[in-house]
C-alpha positions, 0 to 999 in steps of 0.5 A: 331256809338258811345255809349251813355254817361253812368255811374255806381252808386256803392252802397257798404255797406262797404264804401258807395255810389260812381259814376263812369263815363263810357268812350267808349274804356275804360273798367271799371273793377270791383273786389277786386284787388286795380287796378280795376276801381271799388274796392269792399270790399266783400270777395264774389267778385273775384280779377278781377270779371267783367267788363263793356265796350262799344259795340256800340251802347250799353254798356255790362257787362261781367263776367271774370270767377269769383268764385261766379258769377255776377247777373243782376236783379235776373239772373246770367249772362253767357258771356256778357249781354247788359245793359239798364238804371236802371239795377242793377249788384249784386256782393256779397253784393254790388249793381251797378246801370247802368244809361245813360246820365250825372251822378248825382252830389248830392248823399245826397238824396240817401237812405240806404233803397235800401241796408238795410232791417232793422233799423240800430242803432247807435251802429251797425253803429259804428261797421259797420264803423269800419269793414275793411274786410268781409268774408263768408268763407276762401279762404285759401284752394282754393288759397293755391294751386296757391300761393304755386307755388311761395313759397319754396318747404317746403311751397308747401308741407305744403299747400298740407298737409293742403288741404289733412287733410281737405279733409280726414276729410270730407271723408266717406269711406276707398276707398275715403281716399286712393284715396285722399292720393294717389293723394296728394302723386303722386302730391307732388312727381311728380309721374305718378303711384301709389297704396295704399294697405290695408288688408280687414277689420276685424269684426267690422271694426277692422284693422289687421296687414297684414300677407304678400303681398298676404294679401293686396289688392289695395284700390286706384290706378292711373292710374286705373288698375295699376299696371298690372297683376303681376306687384305689387312691392312685394319686396318693399311692403314686405320690408316695412311691415317687417321693418315698414320703408319707402324706396326710390329705385333709380332704381325700378325693373320692371316686364318683359313684353312679347316682351319688354326689361326690363326697370329698370330706374324708381325710386320709394317710398314705405311707411307704413300706420300705425295705432297704430304704426303698419303697416296696409298698404303700399303706393307705388308711381313710377316715369316715365321711364326716368323721374326725380328720386325721392328725399329724400324730396319726401320720407319725403312728402310721409311719411307725407301723409301716417301718415295723411292717417293712422289717417284718416283710424283709425278714419273711422274704429273707426267711423264704430265700433261705428256705428255698436255698436250703431246699436247693442245697439239700437236693444238691447234697442228695445228688452228690451223695448218690454220685459219691455212692456210685463212685465208691461202689464196690464192683466185682464178684470174686470170692475175696470181694464177697468176703470183704462185703460180708465182713463190712456188713457184720462190723458196720453196725458196731462201734468197733475200730477197724484196721484196713490193710492192703497195698496202695490203690487196692481200695482201702478207702472204699472199704472205710466208706462202705463201713460208714454208709452201712452204719448208723453214722451215715447221716453224719460226716465221713472225714479222711486224712492221709497221715503220711502227707503232713509233718508231725506239727501239721498232722497234730493240728489237722487231727486235733485243731488249734487255737488262734496264736498257737503257732506262726500262721494260726490267725484264727481257731480251727477245728480239727478232723476229730471235731469235724467227724463228730458223730461220724467216721474218721478215716486215717490212711497210712496210719503207720506213718504217724509219729509216736508223739501223736500216737500217744495223744491219738490213743487217748482219744481212741480210749474215749478221753477228751483232748485239747486243741494245739495251744488251747486248754479247753477240753473237747469231747467227741464221738467218732468212729475211727477206721484206720488203713495202712500198707505197712507191716505194723508188726515189724514196726512194733518190733522195731519200736516205730509203732506203739504196741498198745495203739496197735492192739487198740486199732486191731479190734477188727482187721479187714485185709484187702487183697491186691487186684492181681490176686482177684482177677475175676474183678478186673473185667467188671472194674474195667467195664465200670470205668469205661462206662463212667469215663465215656459218659463223663467225656462224651466219647463214643468208646463202648468196648474192649478188643479181645486183645485188650481184655487179654492184656488187662487180665494178664497184667499184674497191676502193681498200682491195683485199682487206682492204676486200672482206673487211670489206665482206662481213663487215659485210654478213653481220652486218647482212643481214636476208635469206638473200641479200646485196643492194646495200644491204647492201654499203655501198661507199665513195666513196673513190678508189683510190690513184694513180687516173688517171681510171677510175671509182670505182664508186659514187663517180664512174664509176657501177657499171660503172666506165666512163671519165669524161673529166676535166681534170688540175686536176679530177683533182687537186682530187678526189684532194686532197679525197678525201685530206683526207676520208680523214685527217679534214680534217687538212691537215698529214697530208694534205700529207705523204701527198700529198708537197707542202708545207702552204703549197702545199696551202693555196694550192690550197684557197684557189684552188678555194674562190674558183672555187666 
């Protein structure tokens, strides 16, 4: 019984549509080869991919061992598959529809929608029509071994070395690269036996020069277990290590085997595996007994394999060292982060501190700009770091910059970076603090000291605009959260046209006010004990407590330098104390009045240890404050006048008047 008439409708995205009639007794072959009945132009198809033939009374499709398989409908076929009218054979990007009866004569009505999933523009169609070859991956490494058999020996060796290089690049350990190299050397030299010898790796995956044959161990051997016990070619290995040269032995001496005659008819090749020009191992291959002897060409090939192996093991050891170093650095970074978290921990239990912690918790999860206000040393940076650590940016950088410590030019360079040659001394490109804090937090202390020129550029970055490095034209876009801090009255600075009004409102999205330490006395003792434990541990001193008088002095003192002064005071006391308890004499509290003091006692300075209020005239308060400011700046009247906010001539008149009264 003959098969029914049938045809194949070919939908090839490269060349279009065509129809092939099927004839019983004439298989229809499909593939990339030009001799096929249906020639495909997709690199995912094999040269001879599949065939359709009549097996009465049906038609069947058979995969002929293709590389990527043949799919009918949605299932790959195994062996043969009977076809029914309407079945679609998929090979790569081509679709072949099986039909029964006479084929259609007009294909103009066929739509490209069967093979296209999106609209094709005229420009895309022009490019598609110009394509002559498509590939999804190279076949060179797959076919090079087969094609090398028909080319001269040099071409075959080059093909094998190329395949070996790619294989070594993908290997992940010494045993694997040794096995790959040994297989390539044995195949290229036609040797049935071989071994790769290496010394054990040193600390941090460092390669050490072997001290002799006894210091080498097999990293790979073929067949497994070769050479037998006592059969290691010690003489050849020792010669290679001593001379750093490869050797070819026409008749390799063999270790005697009990009950058998000595067979010395084998030839062998031994070559050094070098790292940094020094031999760190040996690759040894031997021909079969009575087989063809090794040739100089075999020696050249084995040496090339050893050079590739040396590069591979050096790269692996370098990768291992980097991995160990990275793990060590990661552990060290984590320890430093923990130490930093401990050092920046907010200590105390006052209502004011609890309110600050509550504000931090609410604002940390947002992207809002935060303005932290408070006296110098009150802990503004701790607040900024706590916001960073509680936010989703905590894994990125926390970058700090004091705006008052730099001139206008240097501040601009520090903030935005500069290009090479932007100014004298700019010998290379430098990334600014904004780039360093990308996806992290930038803390700007003393924001009120920023010049108005930089304020304008800074405001644009806060608004989300890109910026340019100093002396550059390339735009830089960053994602940075800004936390600013100041101890100045920004409202007065805005009124005096010293600070931009728009920047003030942009910074003051969320404001956190940090009270001075004298206004949260509940935190003084916990802070003092925290610093005592910390510095006692760091210095190894046996100081562990405060005397009652020292605690009373600490609680009664006004702390004009706030937490910074308390920290330094305790550190000095721990270092200089001669007892296990800190006493009043160890504290060395200053007589400086707090900034903005309104008449409350300053501890040891004016009000006694209890800080009781002492009534004073405004003139006396002014005199005390001015004299304290002068003392703080070392008698520099110009600097004192600037800090007091008065003219130098006004300061001179006041000092002259007070001198006459005294």
